[in-house]
N, C-alpha and C positions, 0 to 999 in steps of 0.2 A: 504494500500500500504506500509506503514511503517513496518507493521508486516511481510509482504511478503519479503521486502528487508532485514529485520533482519534474517528471515529464510534463505535466500540466502547466507548470510555472516556467518552463524553460523558454528562453528567447529563441532557441534554435529548434523548437518543436516541429516535428514532422508526423505524418500518420504513424501510428504505433502498431507494431506486431508483437504480440505476447506469445512467445514460444514455450513449448513444454509438452511433455507426454500427455496422452489421454488420461483423464481423471485426476490431474493434479490441482484442479480448482480454478482454471483460467476463466471460465464463464462466470462463476460465482464472484470472483474478485472484481471483474469488470463491472458487473451489475452493482456490486457494493460500492465501487469507486464512483459510479454514476450518481450516487446520492450526494456527492460533493458538488454537483453542478446545479446552478440555480434553476435551469430548465430541464433537469433530470436527464434521462438517457433514452435513446431510441435503440431497441434491440432487434437485430435482423439475423435470422438463422437461415443460411443459404441451403442447408441440407433439408430443412423442413418446408421452406417457402420457395419452392422451385420457380414460381412465377416471377419472383423478383429478379431472377437472373437476366430476364429479357431486357430490363432497364439498362443494365450495364453492357449488354451485348449490342444494343441499338445505338448507344451514344457514348462519347468520351467527354462530353460537356458536363462538368461537375455541377453547374447551376441547374441544368435540366434534371440531373440525377437527384439532387436535393429536392427539387420541386415535386418530382414524381414520388419520391419516398414519403414526402409530407402528405401528398394526396392519398396514397394507398394506406398509410398508417392513420390518417385522420387526425394528425397532430402537427402543431407548429414546430419547425426545426430552426433553432437560432444558433448563433455562434457561441452560445453557452449551453449547448446540448451535447452530451457525449453520444456519438454515433458508434454503436458496436456492431461490427461485422463478424458474426460467429460462423464457424465452419466455412471460412472464406475459401478454403482449398476446393470447395465444391463449385466455385464460380471463378474461373481463371480471369474473366473479364473484370470482376470486382477487384481481384488482386492487382490486376494491371492498372485499375483506376487510381490506385493510391498515388502513383507518380503524378497524375493530373491534379489530384487534390493538393499535393504538395506544391506543384508549380502554379496552379491557377486559383486555388482557394485554400491557402494555408491556415486561415483563421479558424476553420472548422476543426473540431476535435474528433478524430477518427481513430478508433482502437479496434484491432482485429485479433482473432484467435481461431484455432482450428486444430483438429487432430491431424497428424502426419504433415503439419505445415512445414516442419523443418526439411522435409523432402522436397517440397515445392521450392523452397528458398535455395536449397543446395543445387537445384537444377537450373539456376540462372536468373533469379529475380533481380531486377536492376538495383545496383547498390547506390547509396547516397540519397535515396528518395524516402526512406523510412527510418524510424528509430526502432530499436529492439530492446525488449526486456525478456530475460529467460526466467521461467518459473519452474521450480523443482518441488519434489515431495517435501512435506513438512520436516524440519530438522528436529533434533532431540529437544532443544529449548522450546520450539513451537509446540511440540508434543506436551511438554510440561504445562505450557500456557493453556492448551486445549483441555487438559485434564484438571485444570484449576489448581495446579501446584504452584501458586504464585509465591508462596514463602520460599520454596526451593529455588525458584527462578530469580527472585530479587536478591537472594543471598549470594548468588554467583558474582554479583558486582563487588563483593567484599573480598574475594579471594585473589591472591597474588603471590609473587615469588616469596615475599616475606610473611605471607599469611596463608598457610595451607588450609585445606578443608577439615573442619572438626570431624572426629570419628563418627559421632552420632548422625551427622548429616551425610557423611560419606556413604553409609549403609543405605540411606534413603535414595540417594542418587543412583546407586547400583541397582536397587530394586526397580526403580523406574526405567533403567536401561534394559533390564530383562523384559519389561513390558514393551519398550520401544522396538527391541529386536524381534519381538513376536508380532507386533501390530504393524510396524513400519510407519511410513509417513504419508500414505495416501489419505487424503482428507476424509473420505467416507468411512474408511476403516478406523481412523482415529476418532471420528465422531461417534461411531458405534461403541468403541471401547470406553470412551469418556462417559457415555450415558448408561451402558448396560453391563460392562465388564464381562462380556460373553465371548470367549475365544472361538466358539463354534460359529457364531455370527460373523466374527472378523474373518475367519477362514472362508466363509461363503462369499463375502465381499471381495476378498483377494482373488478367489477363483473366478469371480465374474470379471474382474479387471484383466486377469490373465487371458480369459476367453476373449475379451474384447481386443486385446493385443493380437492374439492369434488370428482372430477374424480379420483384423486390419492387414495382416501379412498377406492375405489373399488379394490385396489391392495393389500388389507390386506390379508395375507396368509390364515387366518382362515375365510372362507366365512360367518360363523355364527356370527362373530364379526362385520361384515360390517354395519348392521343396528345399532348396539350399538355405533359404531364410529359416525355415523350420528346423533343419538339421543344426544350424549354428545356435539358434535360440535354445534348443533342447540340450545342447552340450555345455552351456555356460556354467551351470552348477557343478558338473563333474570336472570341468577344467579348473575351476577355482579350488577344487578339493585336492589338487596335486600340490606337492611341495614347491615345484617350479610352476608358477601360475602363468608363464608365458603362453599366449594363445597359440594353439596348433590347429590348423585347418583339418589335418588328418584325424584329430580327435573328434571333430564334428561328424566326419564320415570317412571311412577307410578309403585311402587313395585320393582324397580331396586335395586340390592344389589352389594356391593363392589366386592365380589368375582366373580360375573358374568360380571362386567363391567370394572374391573381394567385393564385388558389387552387392551381393546379398548382405554381407557384414555391414557395409557402408549404409545400406538402407536401414538396418536396425539402429545404427548409431544416429543417423539423421532423423529417425522417428523418435529420438530421445528415449528409447527403450533400453539401450545399452550405452555404457560409457567406455571409451577407448583411451587407454593410458599408454603413451608411447615411451619406449626406452630412449635414453639420450647417451651420446658418445662421450660427452663431458658436460659438467654443470656450468656452462657459460651463459652470458646474457646476449641476446634473449635466448631462453632455453629452447624455444621452437627452432632455432637455427641449428641445433645439435641433435635433432630427432634421428633416431635409427629406425627407419620405416620398416625394417624387416623383423623388428621385435616389439611386441606390445602385449598388454594385458586387457582383458575385457571384464567389466563388472556390470551388474544390473543397476537400474535407476533407483531401486528402493530395496532396503534390506528385508522388509516384510514380503515383498514380491519374491525375493531370492529364497526366503525361508519356505514360502508356500510352494514355489516351483520346485524346490528341492524335495518336497514331500514330507517335510518335518512338521510335526504338530507342535503347537506352542509349548506343550509339556516338555519338549526336548530341552527347553531352556530353564527348567525349574532349578537346576543346579548351576551355580556360577561357572564352574569349569566347563560345562557343556556350552553355556552361553558364549563364551569367548574363544573356546578352542575347537568347537565343532567345525568340521571341514577345514581343519588346519588353519584356523584363524581367518577363513575367508569372509565370514560375516563381519568380523571386526574391521578388516581392511575395506570391505564394501561400505560400512558405516562411516569410516574415517574419510573415504573418498567423497561420499555424499555430502559430508560436512564441509570439506575443503572447497569443493567447486562452488558452493554458495558464497564463499568469502573472497575468491580470487578472480582476477580479470583474465589470467592466463591458466589454461588447464594444467593440472599436475602431470608430471612425468615420473619415471623411475630410473634408477641407475644400477648398473651391474658391471662386473668384470667376469673373469673366467670362473670364479668360485664364490663371489659374494654379491649380495643384492640389497639395495636400500629401497624400501617399499615405495616411497614417494619423494620427489624433489619438486619444490615449488618456487615460483618466482614471485616475490612479494616486494613491490616497489623496486629498489635497486639491489635487493638481496636474493641470493639463491640458497634456499634452506633445505637440507636433507631431513626427511621425516621417517622415523622407524616406528612401526606399529607392533606393539607387543600384546599378545592375547592374554597375558597374565601379569605377574609381579616381577618377572625376570628383568634384570638390568644388564644382561650381557649385550654388548654392542660391538660384536666382532665386525659386522659389515660396516657399521658407522666408522669404526676405527680405520678400517681399510679405505673407506671413502676419504676420511680426513688426511690419511697419509698420502693420497694421490692428488688432493685438491685443496686449494685455499678454503678454509672453513672457519668463520668467526663464531657461528652458532649452529648447533644441531638440536633437533627437536625429537623427543621420544614420547609417544602416546601409549600409555599402559594403564594397569590397574593401580599403580603406585600414586601417592599423593604428589603435590607440587614440590619439586626440588630443582636446584640449579647446581650442577656439579661441574665446575670448570666452564666449558662452553656447551655442555649438554643440559638442555632444559627438559625436564620431565613434567608432563601434565596428565591428569587422569582422563580416561576416555570420555567421561561425561562433560568435560570442558573443551572438547574438540571444536565446538562451534565458536570458541574464543581463541583458537590457535593463533590467528593473525594478530589479535590484540596483544597476546602474550609476546609474540615476536617483536611487535612494535615497541614494547616496554623495555626490551633488553638494550 
């Protein structure tokens, strides 16, 4: 909401595209945002209102488009009305109209959302004509807020390098993390849990979301790639279960080759269903310049989806060791990645040499920070030491079940404070 309000007040405002996976709450947040406009919002769903597509297909004149939308909706549209184009991917002419709104009628507030929208944008939408905001599943802190754990949430502001988390509160944060790993951050699942505390109902909701994802996979433009998309999707959990989590096409299907399956993988990434984390050859600035395109890891967009897709019941996380060590720490790494991408402007990478691997490397302002994820209380940092021996490194971050400590240049923060990782880095 803060990002949307910033967009509204920006002097360089353009039509907005709100990106994100299906069911992360894009439509809800835009309608809620519309309440901040004095003349409210006009909501148009191109998937449900097919007749409206003709308006955009007949003309590129934005004044005529506004007039006809006002006539059909039976309401006045002003320059203080939020115009919401939902499921805009169902009308390519409407998507194309955004550049004309920017060029000819920039005073109107246009905000767009849609499932699989990232795919349309990846296929060549004109750059420079729109603003973007990326929306993700709810974070751990947002989960606390949704479950009305405001005391735990507000207390986080008090913790720092010189003030670790009190033991009595530490236990409460871990208990909530067990719940978050089970429920995940999909708003409908979180809402259900906050109201009913029924794990079976949560599982039903997650199954419905997974089914919706898998139904969308049938919309791949190349029908020959549809089975490949499913093979990759079905292999993610098992690939994360390996000690070496580097993605292998042959693990998706015997004999699969990158050149044959790469488009299918990119489709899943552009649909915001999966996250791709590239390996880097060295931790330089910018880190994107050092991508090793032959080595990468794949994670799911939500830890709750990963749990359900893996076939694990919520009871699997009743014990703390199972929560963090199941699938060789895959859930923990997936959780940390989910948190990091909401804080960073540049996607995380990872670093490896012949024998060692650092889970994530992030670019935060002018710093390159290695991050090691520990699924328990271990403080062994063999890979981090190897990384530091080969690269200049003023600060290293370890995320584990241990409390806040600073040992030399190694900062440890507990897993439940991962949403504040960048704030901790900035304080050093």
